Structure formats: C-alpha cells, structure tokens
N, C-alpha and C positions, 0 to 999 in steps of 0.2 A: 037293338045293339044302338049305346050309347053313342050321339055326334059327339066327338071328344073335343072337337075345336069349340062349338056354341057352348057345350057345358064346363070346358077351362073359359072361357071369353067371359063368361056369368059368375064362374068361381074370385073371379082378376075384379071385375067391377065390382061387385059386396065386399073384398079385401079392400078394394081401397075406398069404397065408403066409408066403412069400418074403420081402416088404419088407417089412412090421412097420410100423409108425410114418412109414417113408423113402416110403411111397407116399403122391402127395397127390391124386393124379388118373387114370380111365382114362374113356379116351371111343372115341368109331368116326365113321369122317368116310368118306370115299366114295360107293361106287352101293351099298352096303348099307345105309347111313345113310340115303338118300332113297330108300329100300324100288325102286332101280331095277337089282337085283343081277338077274345071269343065272347062268348054270351054271360059269362060269369066272372069276368076277370076286375080286378081291381083298380081303380084310380089311384095311380102313385103321383101323388099330387107335391110340390115341394114349396114353400113360407120360406123367404126370411123376410124378421122382423129386424130395427135395430136393436129392439131392447127385446127380450122373450120372458112374461112374468105369469102365474098360473090366471092372474085376468083374464091375461091373451090367449091363453089356454083356451080358456071356458067362453071366452066369443068367438075364438076362431070354431069351437066344438058346436056351438049355435051354431053359427052361420052355416057349416056342414049340413047340420041336420035340414036346413033350407033349402038345400041345395038335391036338385032330381036321384032319384035311386041315391040315397045319401050312405044306403047300409053298405056300400062298393068302396065309397073315400074309405082313402090312407095316405103313408106317404110320408113326408117328412118334414119337421117345422123344429126354425132353429132362430137364435138371435144372430146379430154381426158378429160379435165378440166369440161365440162360442164356435161359430162356424170356424172364423179363423185360425181358431186355436186345435182345431177337430185334427186327426191321427191324418199326417200329409198322404201317408202310403192309402186312407180310403177316399181321398178325393179327385185320383184321375178318374176312376170310373164315373164317380158322383157327379163331374163337368162334363163329360163325356156324353156320359145317359141323359141325361138334361135338356130336352126342349124349354126354350124361353118363353113367356108370355108376358112379361113384366121385369125388366130391370138386366142388370147383365150378372150373372151368377162370376164370371172370371175374375169381374175386377173386385169379388169379397172374398177371392179367395189365397191362401196363401203361395208362393212360390212353390211348386213341384217339381223337383228334378226325378232323370232316370234313376236313382239308388229307391225314391217312393215308389216308382211303380215296376222296380226289382223286385220290394219287400211286398206288393201287395201280391204279385203274385205267387210268392213264395208263403204268406200266411193263409192266402186261397186256399191253396196246395195243401197245407197242411191241418185248414179246418173240411177239406172236401175228408183226407183221410180217415179221419177221426170220426167222421161220419159217419163214411162207410161201414169201418172195423164197428163203429157203436151200433149201427142199425142191425149188421149183420151177424150180429152178437145176442142184442137184447129186441128188435122190433116182432112185434106178433105178426105183423101183416109187411114182411120184405116186400110183393111186389111193391105194394102202395110207395112205400117206405123207398123202395128204388126209383118209382116216377118222380119225387120231390128231387133226388141225390144230382138223375141225370139231368133235369133241368136245372140244376144248379150248377152242372158241371160247367155249363154255357158261359156261364161269368167268367171263369179263370179261363177258357179257351179264346174268348175273347183277351184277354189281356196275354196270355202268350204269344198267341199272334202278334199283337201288339209288341212285345218284347221283341220277336223274332223278325220283323218285317218292317216296321215302323210303320203300320195302317191298322186305324182301328176302324173294326168293322159294326154296326149299330144293327145289324140285326141275323138272327139265324140263318134264312134262304140266302141272306150273301157273302153270309161266313163259311158255309158249308161246302161251296166248291172249289172253297181255296185250301182244305185241308186235304190232308193224305191220312191215308191207313188206321190206326186207331182213332185217332181225334175225329176223324170224317166220320170212325162209326159210330163213335159215341154221341156226335153231335146227331146224327140221322136217327137212331135207335129213338132222342129227344121228339125229333122233330112228328117223329113217326111213332106213336108209343101205344095208340091200338092196333096197329098192324102187328107190333111186337108183345103185346099184354100177356097173351098165353102162353109163347113162352118162356116169360119172365117169371109168371109164375109158376112152371114146371119145375125152372132151374136159375132159380134167384142167384145160389152162390155162383153160379160161369157170372153173371150180372156186378156181383159187388165184387169179383176177383177183379173184373179187366177194370172197375174206376180204382178198387186199391192198386192195378201194379202202373196205371196212368200217373194217377197223384202223386206219385212213388217219384216214379220219373222225372215228374218235375220236380221234384224238393231235389233229387239229385243232381239238378244243372247247376253249375256254379253259375251265380250271379255277380 
C-alpha cells in the first residue's frame, strides 16, 4: 500500500522543481484523501498552474511516470483562469474533498453560494437517475454496474446531507451513523458490497429500483 503523504510530498517536490512560480496548488482527492483507499485505489492528485499548455501537460505526464506506482496516478489539472471560470455547482465538493499539500485552493476559486450547492445536488441526482435507468436497461453485467452506481451515490448523499444540515461529512464511515432509513441502507450497501454481492446478482432489479426511487425523491425536493 502506498504511503500517501510520502508520495504526495515527493510529487509536490518534483512539481515545484519543474514548474517553479507557475505552480499554484497541489492537492489530493478520492479514497486516499478520505483514508478509505485499498490496494487497487487510484491516486487522485489535483494540480493547478498559472497557465496550462500542452507542453505543461506533457511535462506533467513525464513527471508522473517517474513516480512510484505511476499507473495509479490520475486526477485533475487546470490553469488558474479555467478553474475560476469552472461551473460553480461543481466546485463546492471539489474544494471540500481536496486536501492541500501546496498552496490554497480557496484563494483560486470564484464565490460559491447556496444556490450553487443546491444546483450541485439537483444535477448529481439527475445524473444518478439517468445512469441507473441506463444500466438497468442496457448493461450486460447488472451487478457490476450496480457496484459503481452505489459507490457514486455516496457523493450525492454527502451534498444532500450538507444541504439539510450545513455539515459536510468527508468519509463514508463518519456519514453512515448520521443517516437514517433508505439513505443509510444505500450507503451501508456500498460500504459492505462483498456481503451483499450474491443478493445483488440474484435480484438486481430490486437494487436498481432502490436507487431510482431515492434519486427521484431527491429530484422532487424543492431547492
């Protein structure tokens, strides 16, 4: 298992040497940031440069290839202005879910208000609803599709809980005891997938329907 702080510190050192004053921010997202990583987890690095060109992308690609277990590296890279111009409904969770190793992400973002957060919940619910319906009709491996869909539901659960309480919960294990009813069951299933995999494979329509009904209920909520 990767020692993520050592890996990220080494990445930051190399980025600083490569890009100097052009480098504005380095951060970490994903399962490693949440302390939920396993052996196969990706490393979701965030890199913001003053400007971003194809030459910069090529340099960053080569830099990542020099890192240990480089095949696990993924994430986000952007120029300052592109990030500032980004769709604001995507930036609330982007900021909340990023651990800084270099610089301040908050200083690079545009103002984000409650309408942006509400829009994030609405759009995420739309995307989940569509993805579940599409997979239920077209996917040749429903159980595998459901595994990814229940994993994705966590991010909508985060934003809905924040919208309702004003409290942003970063990890699945901390969010679970705060949920009730259908939402708790959805997150619990995602966290304990191997225990339920055979039931899901036997009756996938039940598990599709659970996500369809829940995401539809989120969509029906007045924002």
